[in-house]
DRENDO-1510 file (C-alpha; in Angstrom, 1 decimal, always signed):
<recs>
REC; n; res; u; v; w
REC; 1; UNK; +83.7; -17.3; -1.9 .
REC; 2; UNK; +82.1; -19.8; +0.7 .
REC; 3; UNK; +82.6; -23.4; +0.0 .
REC; 4; UNK; +79.5; -25.4; +1.1 .
REC; 5; UNK; +80.0; -29.5; +1.8 .
REC; 6; UNK; +76.9; -31.0; +0.5 .
REC; 7; UNK; +76.3; -33.1; -2.3 .
REC; 8; UNK; +74.3; -31.1; -4.7 .
REC; 9; UNK; +74.9; -29.0; -7.8 .
REC; 10; UNK; +76.6; -25.6; -7.2 .
REC; 11; UNK; +73.9; -23.1; -6.4 .
REC; 12; UNK; +73.6; -19.3; -6.0 .
REC; 13; UNK; +72.5; -18.4; -2.5 .
REC; 14; UNK; +70.8; -15.2; -1.4 .
REC; 15; UNK; +72.0; -13.7; +1.9 .
REC; 16; UNK; +71.1; -10.2; +3.2 .
REC; 17; UNK; +70.6; -8.8; -0.3 .
REC; 18; UNK; +74.0; -10.3; -1.3 .
REC; 19; UNK; +74.5; -12.9; -3.8 .
REC; 20; UNK; +77.3; -15.4; -2.4 .
REC; 21; UNK; +78.3; -18.2; -4.9 .
REC; 22; UNK; +78.3; -21.4; -3.2 .
REC; 23; UNK; +80.7; -24.0; -4.6 .
REC; 24; UNK; +79.6; -27.5; -3.6 .
REC; 25; UNK; +81.9; -30.5; -3.3 .
REC; 26; UNK; +80.8; -34.1; -3.3 .
REC; 27; UNK; +82.2; -35.9; -0.4 .
REC; 28; UNK; +83.2; -39.3; -1.4 .
REC; 29; UNK; +84.4; -41.9; +1.0 .
REC; 30; UNK; +87.5; -44.0; -0.1 .
REC; 31; UNK; +87.6; -47.6; -0.7 .
REC; 32; UNK; +90.3; -47.9; +2.0 .
REC; 33; UNK; +88.1; -45.9; +4.3 .
REC; 34; UNK; +85.1; -48.6; +3.9 .
REC; 35; UNK; +87.8; -51.6; +4.2 .
REC; 36; UNK; +89.2; -49.8; +7.5 .
REC; 37; UNK; +85.6; -49.1; +8.7 .
REC; 38; UNK; +84.6; -52.9; +8.2 .
REC; 39; UNK; +87.8; -54.0; +9.7 .
REC; 40; UNK; +87.6; -52.0; +12.7 .
REC; 41; UNK; +83.9; -52.4; +13.3 .
REC; 42; UNK; +84.2; -56.0; +13.3 .
REC; 43; UNK; +87.0; -56.3; +15.8 .
REC; 44; UNK; +85.3; -53.5; +18.0 .
REC; 45; UNK; +82.0; -55.6; +18.1 .
REC; 46; UNK; +83.9; -58.6; +18.6 .
REC; 47; UNK; +85.6; -57.1; +21.6 .
REC; 48; UNK; +82.2; -55.6; +23.1 .
REC; 49; UNK; +80.3; -58.7; +22.9 .
REC; 50; UNK; +83.4; -61.1; +23.7 .
REC; 51; UNK; +83.1; -63.1; +20.8 .
REC; 52; UNK; +85.9; -64.1; +18.1 .
REC; 53; UNK; +85.9; -61.5; +15.1 .
REC; 54; UNK; +86.0; -64.3; +12.7 .
REC; 55; UNK; +82.4; -65.3; +14.1 .
REC; 56; UNK; +80.8; -62.1; +13.1 .
REC; 57; UNK; +79.6; -61.2; +9.7 .
REC; 58; UNK; +78.9; -57.7; +8.1 .
REC; 59; UNK; +75.3; -57.5; +7.2 .
REC; 60; UNK; +75.0; -54.0; +6.0 .
REC; 61; UNK; +77.1; -50.8; +5.3 .
REC; 62; UNK; +76.1; -47.2; +4.4 .
REC; 63; UNK; +77.9; -44.2; +4.1 .
REC; 64; UNK; +77.1; -40.2; +4.2 .
REC; 65; UNK; +78.7; -37.0; +4.7 .
REC; 66; UNK; +79.5; -37.8; +8.7 .
REC; 67; UNK; +80.7; -41.3; +8.1 .
REC; 68; UNK; +80.3; -44.9; +7.5 .
REC; 69; UNK; +77.6; -47.2; +9.2 .
REC; 70; UNK; +78.1; -50.9; +9.6 .
REC; 71; UNK; +75.7; -53.2; +10.8 .
REC; 72; UNK; +77.2; -56.6; +12.2 .
REC; 73; UNK; +75.6; -60.0; +12.8 .
REC; 74; UNK; +76.5; -61.9; +16.2 .
REC; 75; UNK; +75.9; -65.5; +16.4 .
REC; 76; UNK; +72.7; -66.0; +18.7 .
REC; 77; UNK; +72.1; -62.2; +18.9 .
REC; 78; UNK; +68.2; -61.4; +18.7 .
REC; 79; UNK; +69.1; -58.4; +16.4 .
REC; 80; UNK; +72.3; -56.8; +14.7 .
REC; 81; UNK; +75.1; -54.7; +16.5 .
REC; 82; UNK; +75.7; -51.1; +14.7 .
REC; 83; UNK; +79.0; -49.6; +14.4 .
REC; 84; UNK; +79.6; -45.8; +13.4 .
REC; 85; UNK; +82.9; -44.7; +12.3 .
REC; 86; UNK; +84.3; -41.3; +10.9 .
REC; 87; UNK; +85.1; -40.7; +7.5 .
REC; 88; UNK; +88.5; -42.6; +7.7 .
REC; 89; UNK; +87.0; -45.7; +9.2 .
REC; 90; UNK; +87.8; -45.0; +12.8 .
REC; 91; UNK; +85.2; -46.3; +15.2 .
REC; 92; UNK; +83.1; -43.6; +17.2 .
REC; 93; UNK; +80.4; -45.8; +18.3 .
REC; 94; UNK; +79.2; -49.6; +19.0 .
REC; 95; UNK; +75.5; -50.4; +20.0 .
REC; 96; UNK; +73.0; -53.1; +20.0 .
REC; 97; UNK; +70.3; -52.4; +17.7 .
REC; 98; UNK; +67.7; -54.6; +19.3 .
REC; 99; UNK; +66.0; -54.5; +22.7 .
REC; 100; UNK; +68.4; -54.2; +25.4 .
REC; 101; UNK; +66.3; -56.5; +27.3 .
REC; 102; UNK; +67.2; -59.0; +24.9 .
REC; 103; UNK; +71.1; -58.9; +25.5 .
</recs>
């Protein structure tokens, strides 16, 4: 049996004339991972922009099979800052989502 990690119903795949049953598992992100992602992203963005963490606000969050994406509002910034974490909430990337000329 081959395990496939996509969010779908279990299905039957044909491969080279052989039928392979693929058990599909939903990949959820725990509430603790979301809290960790928000906390870690606020800290990472604050460190990157040199502002107090308390002055930043999470304005959007989303999750997918690869991790968690957090958008952060920084006072006086022309656009949001983006932060990507893994599924456990560990920061992998911080980036400005607007024009770099506006930094």
